[in-house]
C-alpha positions in Angstrom: -109.6 28.5 -79.3 -110.0 31.9 -81.0 -108.4 34.0 -78.3 -106.2 36.0 -80.5 -107.3 39.1 -82.4 -106.1 40.8 -85.6 -104.7 44.3 -85.1 -104.4 45.3 -88.7 -106.6 45.8 -91.8 -106.1 44.3 -95.2 -106.8 45.9 -98.6 -110.3 44.7 -99.4 -113.7 46.4 -100.0 -115.4 43.8 -97.8 -112.9 44.4 -94.9 -114.9 42.3 -92.4 -114.5 39.2 -94.6 -110.8 39.8 -94.7 -110.6 39.9 -91.0 -112.8 36.9 -90.2 -111.5 34.5 -92.9 -108.0 33.9 -91.3 -109.7 33.4 -87.9 -112.0 30.8 -89.4 -109.3 29.1 -91.3 -107.1 28.8 -88.1 -110.2 27.6 -86.0 -111.0 24.9 -88.5 -107.3 23.7 -88.7 -106.9 23.7 -85.0 -110.2 22.0 -84.3 -109.1 19.2 -86.8 -105.7 18.9 -85.3 -107.1 18.8 -81.7 -109.8 16.3 -82.6 -107.5 14.0 -84.4 -105.1 14.1 -81.3 -107.8 13.3 -78.9 -109.2 10.6 -80.9 -105.9 9.0 -81.7 -104.7 9.1 -78.1 -108.0 7.6 -76.7 -108.0 4.8 -79.4 -104.4 3.9 -78.6 -105.1 3.5 -74.9 -105.0 -0.2 -74.0 -108.3 -1.7 -73.0 -108.9 -4.2 -70.2 -108.4 -7.2 -72.3 -104.9 -6.1 -73.4 -105.8 -5.0 -77.0 -104.4 -1.9 -78.2 -106.9 0.8 -79.3 -110.0 0.4 -81.3 -108.6 -1.5 -84.3 -104.8 -1.5 -84.8 -105.3 -0.6 -88.5 -107.5 2.4 -87.8 -105.9 5.5 -89.6 -107.0 7.7 -86.8 -104.4 6.2 -84.5 -101.6 7.1 -86.9 -100.6 10.5 -85.1 -100.2 8.6 -81.8 -98.2 5.9 -83.5 -95.9 8.4 -85.0 -95.7 10.1 -81.6 -94.5 6.9 -80.1 -91.8 6.8 -82.7 -90.6 10.1 -81.6 -90.7 8.9 -78.0 -88.6 5.9 -79.0 -86.1 8.3 -80.5 -85.8 10.3 -77.3 -85.4 7.1 -75.3 -82.5 6.1 -77.5 -80.9 9.5 -77.2 -81.4 9.5 -73.4 -79.8 6.1 -73.1 -77.0 7.2 -75.3 -76.1 10.1 -73.1 -74.8 7.9 -70.3 -78.1 6.9 -68.7 -76.4 3.8 -67.4 -74.6 6.1 -64.8 -77.9 6.8 -63.2 -78.7 3.0 -62.5 -79.1 1.8 -59.0 -76.3 -0.2 -57.5 -78.2 -2.7 -55.6 -79.5 -4.8 -58.5 -78.2 -8.1 -59.9 -79.2 -10.7 -62.4 -78.9 -14.5 -62.7 -79.8 -15.3 -66.2 -80.0 -18.8 -67.7 -77.9 -18.1 -70.8 -76.6 -20.3 -73.5 -73.5 -21.2 -71.5 -75.5 -22.1 -68.5 -77.9 -24.3 -70.4 -75.0 -26.2 -72.1 -73.0 -26.8 -69.0 -76.0 -27.9 -66.9 -77.6 -30.0 -69.6 -74.3 -31.9 -70.4 -73.7 -32.6 -66.8 -70.6 -30.6 -66.4 -71.9 -29.4 -63.0 -73.9 -32.3 -61.9 -71.3 -32.8 -59.0 -72.7 -29.6 -57.5 -76.3 -30.5 -57.7 -78.2 -31.5 -54.5 -77.6 -35.1 -53.8 -79.8 -37.7 -55.4 -81.7 -40.2 -53.5 -80.1 -43.2 -55.4 -77.6 -44.0 -58.0 -80.1 -44.2 -60.7 -81.3 -40.7 -60.1 -77.7 -39.6 -59.9 -76.9 -41.1 -63.2 -80.0 -39.3 -64.8 -78.5 -35.9 -63.5 -75.8 -36.3 -66.2 -78.3 -35.4 -69.1 -80.8 -32.7 -68.1 -83.1 -30.9 -70.4 -85.1 -27.8 -69.9 -87.2 -27.4 -67.8 -84.7 -28.4 -65.2 -85.6 -30.2 -62.0 -86.9 -27.7 -59.4 -84.3 -28.6 -56.9 -81.8 -26.5 -59.0 -83.9 -23.5 -58.4 -84.1 -24.5 -54.8 -80.1 -24.5 -54.7 -80.1 -21.0 -56.3 -82.5 -19.6 -53.7 -80.5 -21.1 -50.8 -77.2 -19.8 -52.1 -78.6 -16.2 -52.8 -80.2 -16.1 -49.4 -76.9 -17.1 -47.9 -75.1 -14.4 -49.8 -77.5 -11.8 -48.3 -79.8 -11.1 -51.3 -82.6 -8.7 -50.4 -85.3 -10.1 -52.8 -85.2 -12.9 -55.4 -87.5 -12.5 -58.4 -88.2 -15.4 -60.9 -89.2 -14.4 -64.4 -90.0 -18.2 -64.8 -93.4 -19.8 -64.4 -94.1 -22.7 -62.1 -97.8 -23.5 -62.9 -97.8 -27.1 -61.8 -95.8 -29.7 -60.0 -93.4 -32.0 -61.9 -94.0 -35.7 -62.5 -92.8 -38.1 -59.7 -89.8 -39.8 -61.2 -86.4 -40.7 -59.8 -84.5 -37.6 -60.9 -87.1 -35.4 -59.1 -86.0 -36.8 -55.7 -83.2 -35.2 -53.7 -81.9 -35.3 -50.1 -82.1 -32.5 -47.7 -79.7 -32.4 -44.8 -82.5 -31.6 -42.3 -85.6 -33.1 -43.9 -84.2 -36.1 -45.7 -85.7 -37.3 -48.8 -87.8 -34.7 -50.7 -89.2 -34.3 -54.1 -87.6 -31.7 -56.2 -90.6 -29.5 -55.9 -90.7 -30.0 -52.2 -87.1 -29.0 -52.0 -87.7 -25.8 -53.9 -90.7 -25.0 -51.7 -88.7 -25.6 -48.6 -85.8 -23.2 -49.6 -88.5 -20.5 -50.5 -90.0 -21.0 -47.0 -86.6 -20.7 -45.3 -85.4 -17.7 -47.3 -88.7 -15.6 -47.1 -87.6 -13.3 -50.0 -88.6 -15.3 -53.1 -91.1 -13.7 -55.5 -92.8 -15.9 -58.1 -94.1 -14.8 -61.5 -97.8 -14.5 -62.5 -98.6 -14.1 -66.2 -102.2 -13.2 -67.0 -104.2 -16.1 -65.6 -101.2 -18.4 -65.2 -100.3 -18.6 -61.5 -97.7 -20.9 -59.6 -99.0 -24.1 -58.2 -100.5 -24.0 -54.7 -97.3 -25.5 -53.0 -95.2 -22.7 -54.4 -97.8 -19.9 -53.7 -97.9 -20.7 -50.1 -94.1 -20.7 -49.7 -93.2 -17.7 -51.8 -93.2 -14.3 -50.0 -95.2 -12.7 -52.8 -96.5 -13.1 -56.3 -95.7 -10.6 -59.1 -97.0 -10.0 -62.5 -94.7 -10.4 -65.6 -97.5 -9.7 -68.0 -97.0 -7.1 -70.7 -98.5 -6.1 -74.0 -96.6 -4.3 -76.7 -97.9 -1.1 -78.3 -97.7 -1.9 -82.2 -95.0 -4.5 -81.6 -92.9 -2.3 -79.2 -92.9 -2.7 -75.5 -93.2 0.7 -74.0 -95.4 0.5 -71.0 -96.9 -2.1 -68.5 -99.6 -2.0 -65.7 -98.2 -1.4 -62.2 -100.3 -4.2 -61.0 -102.9 -6.8 -62.2 -105.9 -8.2 -60.5 -105.4 -12.0 -60.4 -107.8 -14.7 -59.4 -106.2 -17.3 -57.1 -108.6 -20.4 -57.6 -109.4 -22.9 -55.0 -107.5 -26.1 -55.4 -110.7 -28.1 -55.9 -111.4 -26.0 -59.0 -107.8 -25.8 -60.2 -107.6 -29.5 -60.0 -110.3 -29.9 -62.6 -108.9 -27.5 -65.1 -107.1 -30.0 -67.3 -109.5 -33.0 -66.7 -112.6 -31.1 -67.5 -111.2 -28.3 -69.9 -112.2 -25.4 -67.7 -111.7 -22.0 -69.1 -111.0 -20.0 -65.9 -110.5 -16.7 -67.6 -114.1 -16.7 -68.9 -115.7 -17.7 -65.5 -118.8 -15.6 -64.4 -120.4 -15.3 -61.0 -124.2 -15.5 -61.3 -126.8 -15.5 -58.5 -126.3 -18.6 -56.5 -123.6 -20.2 -58.7 -120.3 -19.9 -60.5 -120.5 -20.7 -64.2 -117.1 -21.7 -65.8 -117.1 -22.5 -69.7 -115.4 -25.6 -70.5 -114.4 -27.4 -73.7 -116.1 -30.8 -74.4 -113.0 -32.7 -75.6 -115.0 -35.2 -77.6 -117.3 -32.9 -79.4 -115.0 -29.9 -79.5 -117.7 -27.6 -78.3 -118.2 -25.4 -75.2 -120.0 -26.5 -72.2 -120.3 -25.2 -68.7 -119.2 -26.3 -65.3 -121.4 -24.9 -62.6 -120.5 -24.6 -58.9 -123.3 -23.8 -56.4 -122.5 -20.9 -54.1 -123.8 -19.8 -50.8 -125.4 -16.4 -50.4 -122.0 -15.1 -49.0 -120.3 -16.2 -52.3 -118.6 -19.2 -50.8 -118.7 -22.8 -52.3 -120.5 -25.7 -50.8 -118.0 -28.2 -49.5 -119.1 -31.9 -48.8 -118.1 -33.9 -45.8 -115.4 -35.7 -47.9 -113.8 -32.3 -48.7 -114.9 -32.1 -52.3 -117.3 -29.6 -54.0 -121.0 -30.3 -52.9 -123.1 -30.0 -56.1 -126.3 -30.6 -54.3 -128.2 -30.6 -51.0 -128.7 -27.8 -48.5 -126.5 -24.7 -48.1 -123.7 -25.3 -45.7 -122.4 -22.3 -43.7 -119.4 -22.3 -41.3 -115.8 -23.2 -41.3 -116.4 -25.9 -43.9 -117.2 -23.4 -46.6 -114.5 -21.8 -48.8 -114.6 -19.2 -51.7 -114.0 -20.5 -55.3 -111.3 -17.8 -55.8 -109.7 -14.9 -54.2 -108.9 -11.7 -56.1 -105.4 -10.4 -55.4 -103.6 -7.4 -56.5 -100.3 -8.6 -57.9 -97.7 -5.9 -58.5 -95.3 -5.9 -61.5 -92.2 -8.0 -60.7 -89.9 -4.9 -61.0 -92.0 -2.9 -58.6 -92.4 -5.8 -56.1 -88.6 -6.5 -55.9 -87.7 -2.8 -55.6 -90.6 -2.1 -53.2 -89.3 -4.8 -50.8 -85.8 -3.4 -51.1 -87.1 0.0 -50.1 -89.6 -1.2 -47.6 -92.5 0.3 -49.4 -96.0 -0.6 -48.2 -97.3 -2.3 -51.2 -100.5 -3.5 -49.3 -101.7 0.1 -48.9 -101.2 2.1 -52.0 -102.7 5.5 -52.4 -104.6 5.9 -55.7 -104.8 9.5 -57.1 -105.7 10.8 -60.4 -103.0 9.8 -62.8 -100.8 8.5 -60.0 -100.3 5.6 -57.6 -98.4 6.5 -54.4 -96.4 4.0 -52.4 -95.2 5.0 -49.0 -92.2 3.8 -47.2 -90.1 4.3 -43.9 -88.9 7.8 -42.8 -91.2 9.6 -45.3 -90.0 7.7 -48.4 -92.6 7.9 -51.3 -92.7 6.7 -54.8 -95.4 8.2 -57.2 -95.9 6.1 -60.2 -97.6 8.1 -63.1 -100.3 6.2 -64.9 -102.1 7.0 -68.2 -105.9 6.7 -68.9 -105.6 2.9 -69.4 -103.8 2.4 -66.0 -100.3 1.9 -67.6 -97.1 3.5 -66.9 -94.2 3.9 -69.3 -91.1 2.0 -68.7 -87.9 4.2 -68.1 -85.8 2.3 -70.7 -82.2 2.9 -69.6 -80.7 -0.6 -69.6 -79.9 -2.8 -72.6 -79.4 -6.4 -72.3 -75.9 -6.1 -73.9 -75.0 -3.4 -71.4 -75.7 -5.9 -68.5 -73.9 -8.7 -70.3 -70.7 -6.7 -71.1 -70.6 -5.3 -67.6 -71.2 -1.7 -68.7 -73.4 -1.1 -65.7 -73.4 -1.3 -61.9 -75.7 -4.2 -62.1 -73.9 -7.5 -61.2 -74.3 -10.1 -63.9 -74.2 -13.5 -62.0 -73.4 -16.9 -63.5 -75.4 -20.0 -62.6 -72.4 -22.3 -62.5 -70.7 -20.0 -60.0 -73.8 -20.0 -57.8 -74.1 -23.8 -57.8 -70.4 -24.2 -57.0 -70.7 -21.7 -54.1 -73.8 -23.6 -52.7 -72.0 -26.7 -52.8 -68.9 -25.4 -51.0 -71.1 -23.8 -48.5 -73.2 -26.8 -47.6 -70.7 -29.5 -48.0 -67.5 -28.0 -46.9 -68.6 -25.2 -44.8 -66.8 -22.6 -46.8 -67.9 -19.0 -47.0 -67.6 -17.9 -50.7 -67.7 -14.0 -51.5 -71.1 -12.5 -51.1 -71.5 -11.0 -54.5 -75.3 -10.7 -54.1 -75.1 -8.9 -50.8 -78.1 -6.4 -50.2 -79.1 -6.8 -53.8 -82.4 -7.6 -55.5 -81.8 -10.5 -57.9 -83.6 -11.1 -61.1 -83.7 -14.6 -62.3 -84.7 -15.5 -65.9 -84.0 -17.2 -69.2 -82.1 -15.4 -71.9 -80.9 -18.3 -73.9 -81.2 -18.3 -77.7 -83.8 -20.7 -79.1 -85.3 -21.3 -75.7 -89.1 -21.4 -75.8 -89.2 -19.7 -72.4 -87.1 -16.7 -73.4 -89.3 -13.7 -74.1 -87.8 -11.8 -77.0 -89.2 -8.6 -78.5 -88.8 -4.9 -79.4 -88.3 -2.1 -77.1 -87.6 1.6 -77.7 -83.9 0.9 -77.2 -83.6 -2.3 -79.4 -85.5 -3.8 -82.3 -85.0 -7.3 -80.9 -83.8 -8.1 -77.4 -84.5 -10.1 -74.3 -87.6 -8.6 -72.6 -86.6 -9.9 -69.2 -84.7 -6.6 -68.8 -88.0 -4.8 -68.5 -88.1 -5.9 -64.8 -84.7 -4.3 -64.2 -85.7 -0.9 -65.9 -88.9 -0.9 -63.8 -87.1 -1.7 -60.6 -84.5 0.9 -61.4 -87.4 3.5 -61.6 -88.6 2.6 -58.2 -85.2 2.5 -56.6 -84.1 5.8 -58.2 -87.4 7.6 -58.1 -87.3 8.4 -61.8 -90.3 7.9 -63.8 -91.5 8.8 -67.4 -94.4 11.2 -67.0 -96.4 12.4 -70.0 -98.4 15.6 -70.2 -102.1 15.2 -69.6 -104.5 15.3 -72.6 -106.0 18.6 -71.6 -102.6 20.1 -71.3 -101.7 18.7 -74.8 -104.9 20.3 -76.2 -103.9 23.7 -74.7 -100.3 23.3 -76.1 -101.7 22.6 -79.6 -104.0 25.5 -79.5 -101.4 27.9 -78.1 -98.9 27.0 -80.8 -101.5 27.2 -83.5 -102.4 30.7 -82.4 -98.8 31.8 -82.5 -98.2 30.2 -85.8 -101.2 31.9 -87.2 -100.4 35.2 -85.8 -96.9 35.2 -87.1 -97.9 33.9 -90.5 -100.6 36.6 -90.9 -98.5 39.5 -89.5 -95.2 38.8 -91.2 -94.2 38.4 -94.8 -94.5 34.8 -96.0 -90.8 34.2 -96.2 -90.0 35.8 -92.8 -93.0 34.0 -91.2 -91.7 30.6 -92.7 -88.4 31.3 -91.2 -89.9 32.2 -87.8 -92.0 29.0 -87.9 -89.0 26.9 -88.8 -87.1 28.4 -85.8 -90.0 27.9 -83.5 -90.3 24.3 -84.6 -86.7 23.5 -84.0 -86.7 25.4 -80.7 -89.8 23.4 -79.6 -88.2 20.1 -80.6 -85.0 20.9 -78.7 -87.0 21.9 -75.5 -89.2 18.7 -75.5 -86.1 16.6 -76.2 -84.3 18.1 -73.3 -87.4 17.8 -71.0 -87.3 14.1 -71.6 -83.6 13.5 -71.3 -83.1 15.5 -68.2 -86.6 15.2 -66.5 -88.3 12.2 -68.1 -91.1 14.5 -68.9 -92.7 13.4 -72.1 -94.2 16.4 -74.1 -95.7 15.4 -77.5 -93.9 16.4 -80.6 -96.1 15.3 -83.5 -99.5 17.1 -83.2 -98.1 20.3 -81.5 -95.7 20.7 -84.4 -97.8 19.3 -87.2 -101.2 20.4 -86.1 -100.2 23.4 -84.0 -97.4 25.0 -86.0 -97.3 23.7 -89.5 -100.9 23.1 -90.4 -102.0 26.7 -89.6 -99.0 28.1 -91.3 -99.4 26.3 -94.5 -103.2 26.9 -94.6 -102.7 30.6 -94.1 -99.8 30.8 -96.4 -101.9 29.2 -99.1 -104.8 31.6 -98.3 -102.3 34.6 -98.4 -101.0 33.6 -101.7 -104.4 33.4 -103.2 -105.7 36.5 -101.4 -102.8 38.8 -101.7 -102.3 38.1 -105.4 -105.8 39.1 -106.0 -105.3 42.1 -103.7 -102.0 43.1 -105.3 -103.7 43.0 -108.8 -106.3 45.2 -107.3 -103.8 47.6 -105.8 -101.9 47.8 -109.1 -105.1 48.4 -111.0 -106.1 51.3 -108.7 -102.7 53.0 -108.2 -100.4 52.2 -111.1 -101.8 55.2 -112.9 -101.9 57.6 -110.2 -98.7 57.0 -108.2 -95.1 56.1 -109.0 -94.1 52.5 -109.4 -92.1 52.8 -106.3 -95.1 53.9 -104.3 -97.1 50.9 -105.9 -94.5 48.5 -104.7 -94.5 50.0 -101.2 -98.4 49.7 -101.2 -98.0 46.0 -101.9 -95.5 45.5 -99.2 -97.2 47.4 -96.4 -98.8 45.2 -93.9 -101.1 47.7 -92.1 -102.3 49.7 -95.1 -105.7 51.1 -94.7 -107.7 52.3 -97.7 -111.0 52.6 -96.0 -112.1 56.0 -94.7 -109.4 57.5 -92.4 -108.2 60.9 -91.1 -104.8 61.8 -92.3 -102.5 64.8 -92.4 -101.6 65.4 -95.9 -100.6 68.2 -98.4 -103.0 68.8 -101.3 -101.8 70.0 -104.8 -104.0 71.7 -107.4 -102.4 72.8 -110.7 -104.5 74.4 -113.4 -103.3 74.8 -117.1 -103.8 78.5 -117.7 -104.9 79.6 -121.2 -106.5 76.3 -122.2 -109.9 77.8 -122.2 -108.9 80.7 -124.4 -106.9 78.3 -126.7 -110.0 76.2 -127.0 -112.3 79.0 -127.9 -109.8 80.5 -130.3 -109.2 77.2 -132.2 -113.0 76.5 -132.3 -113.6 79.9 -133.8 -110.7 79.6 -136.2 -112.1 76.1 -137.3 -115.5 77.6 -138.0 -114.0 80.4 -140.0 -112.0 77.9 -142.0 -115.1 75.8 -142.8 -117.1 78.9 -143.8 -114.3 80.4 -146.0 -113.6 77.2 -147.8 -117.2 76.2 -148.1 -116.6 72.7 -146.9 -119.4 70.1 -147.1 -120.8 68.3 -144.1 -118.4 65.4 -144.2 -115.4 67.7 -144.8 -116.5 69.9 -142.1 -116.7 67.1 -139.6 -113.3 65.8 -140.6 -111.9 69.3 -139.9 -113.6 69.8 -136.6 -112.4 66.2 -135.4 -108.8 67.0 -136.5 -108.9 70.3 -134.5 -110.4 68.6 -131.5 -107.8 65.9 -131.5 -105.1 68.5 -131.7 -106.7 70.4 -128.8 -106.8 67.2 -126.6 -103.3 66.3 -127.5 -102.2 69.8 -126.5 -103.9 69.7 -123.1 -102.9 66.0 -122.5 -99.3 67.0 -123.2 -99.4 69.7 -120.4 -101.5 67.4 -118.0 -99.0 64.4 -118.6 -96.1 66.8 -117.8 -97.7 67.6 -114.3 -98.8 64.0 -113.7 -95.4 62.6 -114.4 -93.9 65.2 -112.0 -96.3 64.2 -109.3 -95.5 60.5 -109.6 -91.7 61.1 -109.7 -92.0 62.9 -106.4 -94.0 60.0 -104.9 -97.2 61.8 -104.8 -100.7 60.3 -105.3 -102.5 61.6 -108.4 -106.1 62.1 -107.4 -108.0 63.2 -110.6 -108.1 65.3 -113.6 -110.8 68.0 -113.5 -110.9 69.4 -117.1 -107.6 71.1 -117.5 -106.7 70.9 -113.7 -104.7 68.2 -111.9 -105.4 67.3 -108.3 -102.8 65.3 -106.2 -101.7 64.9 -102.6 -98.9 63.6 -100.5 -99.1 61.7 -97.2 -101.5 58.9 -98.2 -101.9 56.0 -98.8 -98.3 55.6 -97.7 -97.4 57.8 -94.8 -94.9 60.6 -95.5 -93.5 62.9 -92.8 -92.2 65.4 -95.3 -95.4 65.7 -97.4 -95.4 69.4 -97.6 -91.7 69.6 -98.6 -92.2 66.9 -101.4 -95.4 68.5 -102.7 -93.8 72.0 -103.0 -90.6 70.6 -104.7 -93.0 68.7 -107.0 -94.8 72.0 -107.8 -91.5 73.8 -108.5 -90.5 70.9 -110.7 -93.8 71.0 -112.6 -93.5 74.8 -113.2 -90.0 74.3 -114.5 -91.2 71.4 -116.7 -93.9 73.5 -118.2 -91.4 76.3 -118.7 -89.1 73.8 -120.5 -91.9 72.5 -122.6 -92.9 76.1 -123.6 -89.4 76.9 -124.5 -89.4 73.9 -127.0 -92.7 74.9 -128.4 -91.5 78.5 -128.7 -88.6 77.4 -130.8 -91.0 75.1 -132.8 -93.2 78.1 -133.5 -90.1 80.1 -134.7 -89.4 77.3 -137.1 -93.0 77.2 -138.3 -93.0 80.9 -138.8 -90.1 80.5 -141.3 -91.9 77.5 -143.0 -95.1 79.3 -143.3 -93.4 82.2 -145.2 -92.3 79.6 -147.8 -95.8 77.9 -147.8 -97.6 81.3 -148.4 -95.1 82.0 -151.1 -96.0 78.7 -152.9 -99.8 79.2 -152.5 -100.2 76.6 -149.8 -102.0 77.1 -146.4 -99.5 77.8 -143.5 -99.1 75.4 -140.5 -100.8 76.6 -137.3 -98.7 77.8 -134.4 -98.7 75.5 -131.3 -99.9 77.0 -128.2 -97.9 77.7 -125.1 -99.8 77.4 -121.8 -98.9 78.3 -118.2 -99.6 76.8 -114.8 -101.3 78.2 -111.6 -100.7 76.1 -108.6 -102.4 76.1 -105.2 -101.0 74.0 -102.1 -102.3 73.6 -98.6 -101.6 71.1 -95.8 -103.7 69.7 -92.9 -106.0 67.0 -91.8 -108.3 65.6 -94.4 -110.6 62.6 -94.9 -109.0 60.0 -97.2 -110.2 56.7 -98.7 -111.6 54.8 -101.7 -114.8 56.1 -103.3 -116.9 54.0 -105.6 -117.4 50.2 -105.7 -116.0 47.2 -107.6 -118.8 47.5 -110.1 -118.1 51.2 -110.7 -115.1 53.5 -110.9 -113.0 53.5 -107.8 -111.2 56.6 -106.9 -108.7 57.1 -104.1 -109.3 60.8 -102.9 -109.3 63.3 -100.2 -111.9 65.8 -99.1 -112.4 68.3 -96.4 -111.8 72.1 -95.5 -108.0 72.0 -96.2 -108.7 70.5 -99.7 -111.1 73.4 -100.5 -108.5 75.9 -99.4 -105.9 74.4 -101.8 -108.4 74.7 -104.5 -109.1 78.4 -103.7 -105.3 79.1 -103.6 -105.0 77.6 -107.0 -107.8 80.0 -108.3 -105.9 82.9 -106.9 -102.5 81.9 -108.1 -102.8 83.3 -111.6 -100.3 82.3 -114.4 -96.9 80.7 -113.6 -97.2 81.1 -109.7 -97.4 78.8 -106.8 -99.4 79.8 -103.7 -99.2 77.9 -100.5 -101.2 78.1 -97.3 -99.8 79.1 -93.9 -100.0 75.5 -92.6 -97.8 74.3 -95.6 -95.4 77.3 -95.0 -95.0 76.1 -91.4 -94.3 72.6 -92.5 -91.6 74.0 -94.8 -90.0 75.9 -92.1 -89.6 72.7 -90.1 -88.5 70.3 -92.9 -86.9 72.7 -95.5 -86.0 76.1 -93.9 -84.1 77.3 -97.1 -87.0 76.6 -99.2 -89.3 78.4 -96.7 -87.0 81.4 -96.6 -87.5 81.9 -100.5 -91.3 82.0 -100.0 -92.7 85.5 -100.3 -95.6 86.5 -98.1 -98.8 87.8 -100.1 -101.7 89.8 -99.0 -104.3 87.6 -97.2 -107.2 86.8 -99.4 -110.9 86.3 -98.7 -112.4 83.5 -100.4 -115.8 81.6 -100.5 -116.5 79.3 -97.5 -113.9 81.0 -95.3 -115.0 83.8 -92.9 -111.6 85.3 -92.2 -108.9 86.3 -94.6 -106.4 83.5 -95.5 -102.6 84.2 -95.1 -100.8 83.0 -98.2 -97.2 82.7 -99.5 -95.7 82.6 -103.0 -93.0 80.1 -103.7 -90.2 81.8 -105.6 -89.1 79.4 -108.5 -88.3 81.7 -111.4 -84.5 82.2 -111.0 -82.8 81.8 -114.4 -86.1 81.8 -116.2 -86.9 84.1 -119.2 -89.9 86.2 -118.0 -91.0 86.9 -121.5 -91.2 83.4 -122.6 -92.6 82.2 -119.3 -95.5 84.6 -119.4 -96.2 84.2 -123.1 -99.9 83.7 -123.7 -101.3 80.9 -125.8 -101.0 81.2 -129.5 -104.3 80.1 -131.3 -104.0 77.9 -134.2 -103.9 79.8 -137.6 -106.9 79.6 -139.8 
């Protein structure tokens, strides 16, 4: 998970913590997101008994529930973008709708029913109620077969035979008088293309089972009230007639039957007591039932092997109705499927294959492309048949030898009920519609098989990798970029991701999850790191301001706060170092101290008065030197230099760190010139002030008052040198922290300052070469000096003097300090 690495340092004394903390935050957030995604997806996988997930109210399933909503939105969008144009052309429907129910029930089309065996039965055909006599279904099968239907699928259950009453008897031209059920079974036997429905444990009665070409499952289970997926097949137990015949009479619960050693145990309801009992069937060692000579179950006696023994049930794989119908149309071998991980492969003639993707629970997602209203309004290539028309065509064909139009030629036909208020009409929600006839699920499934287009979802490991990858990208962008830029980048990445996954579904039916990759992969790491950055960076910015606000310009401070890769730990940098010493300050201090002592002695001051006088003189001395030092420091900061420290009456500064500066030598020399001129301007003002005091003192002396002291005028000696130095913070949070430089080039700058004298700027050869590159005019004004030999350097050092005194009064510039008058 932690496969990405930071490539920068943050401003922090404990730098390792600053590096590890974002990684830990990202790791924890992604671990939570991935775990929640895995748990949510596993819990929402349907179990074998059809229940969804662990508990439908478990909060841990909510991410997957929200993901399903995004899936529904993509399904709607896909259907809106002309998905009906991608529908197979060899499908048809024959739905029992409201109009069909009304016209059949009121006898409008009774003339076209199979002939009744007597007048009483014919009269009863005038008022039919649902469920209709089975001979009507037989007539439908007969006509659809005659029109060339490939397969006929009934989404109608036929679990038992109808009662023997007059209306249930009809005449067949070849077989004569038949019950309605027999007539239906006969037509299925003749057509050899009828598929009957199985729902959970409800199967057609044996008469219909043996005459239908296949059984098919219509069972489905909604995911939180929305039908999105079904099983490709179900394993169904086809019970022996001797057991099925006892279901009602003895209250057998076949779905709870258990095979135990030597017997089959079937729970049953005791109708009188309302409790559960058991019905036990003895079994032979091979699992077959013991059959008595009269053809019933033998509940006692010896084991009977041989042809008289039969099994209590047969487990049969029953394909979904849509798959069964489409499979027969394509000639797929449904008896020999190939089971692969996450796929079921069906093979057909000429290399034809259909690979049905299935999830962990054995379900596949329905490619919802067809709405019921689209079928009804004729907006698709699917032929929407009408029951009265089929009955009329059957009558015309069988009674008058006519050949009506074959509208069902080479089509698979789905038959079901869509009437409103009909208790056999399955109504529910799909991704396309909040409430619709669910019989359309079989058409959508059949369309997938016919067109080879299936909804396939990414595997769980792939989704985990996707969440982690997006989380890593989100964290990297958030940590490397400024918060606003990172937020814009994450927003753009999120929108791009949503567009891509939407396109993948619409064009390829490939379902890539949206919720956890976006929420857990992109947004959660981003917001977590933004929160951490806000707290962390505010603290660090206060720390930067605290360290640098007094030693660099406000612009540099702001730049320090905005630089992403700023390093304040030990580093090697090329800089230019500046030393400026206030000349004459020592002499001034000694002179004022001596004058103060003479004043105390002359005026015979007591201890308290002497202390006050010395403190006043010390304050004036500090004010004087601070005035000059402040002038130099302000100049350094205005030229974006870094003020290192005050060393008595000397100022140390440098350019090129902490913020890189390619023109560090030029800026430093310009700052030195500005400082010299600032000191010159200051001395000029102080010189004029002393002239004024001179006149005032004449008046004071004339009046017998002590004169005011003259203010001193000090000069500046400057040494500058460039080169590679060690730079970094020195000290700790508990003590003074100083950002400084040290090394050979720093020592040389100090030596140059010592040799500069009064009012002069000496630079080293490396600085001079930097000036020649960056400021050739300034370099041309520099005057070479005799090399000097200094402590710590074996060879003589070439030096240059920067000429800055144009338009400067030499007398005023070189005026020594004037001590305070006694």
